[in-house]
C-alpha angles and dihedrals in degrees: 000000000000089000094047091051091047093051094045090049094049091049091050093047092049092050087049090050095237122166109221137162101206145359118204127182128196136174132219124172093339093310119114125211120199116192123194119200116202143155090230107048096157090067091057096038101046126186109332091349096296097139092043089051090048091049091049092052092047090049091049092050092049091050095045092049092051100041132049092217118072112237117203106218131182116197118207133179117208092331096303096130094039088057090051090051091049090055091050093048090050090052091049090047089054091048091051091049089051090049090053095045093051092043092236117169092214142001133199115222123213118282114270141174119281096253091050092048090053091052094047090048090054094042093053091046089053097044108033111043091178092059136069135188144209134174122252134183131037137272115335090357094060109127142167122264114206119200142155117272 
């Protein structure tokens, strides 16, 4: 699957006219991560990550139309997205610490996009064995509820 993702991404980037040095793909627990290295990251990231998000959606659509299995892919440019995730994980960590300090049985996190919710669900499951999560709310107000098992 890594090779398929790499070829599809290179084709997409070439059609976009992007200048890039390298495309690397790795897999962890069924989630693929494609990293683009470039000398002009701003052109591929866009304002607040809009171009990067669009490229990721296009890549997923290409992959899902070509393969029967659905591949979960995160696209990153020069560590931009990973830095965003680290900031979110830090906020979630502080919220969980606050929950524990105040002896709360549960806490609702701020609303976030579906792919971020998925990452936070997995991150909490991997880092806090005593906690579990689910999603609550509708549409743009959908958020994660954290509670003890």
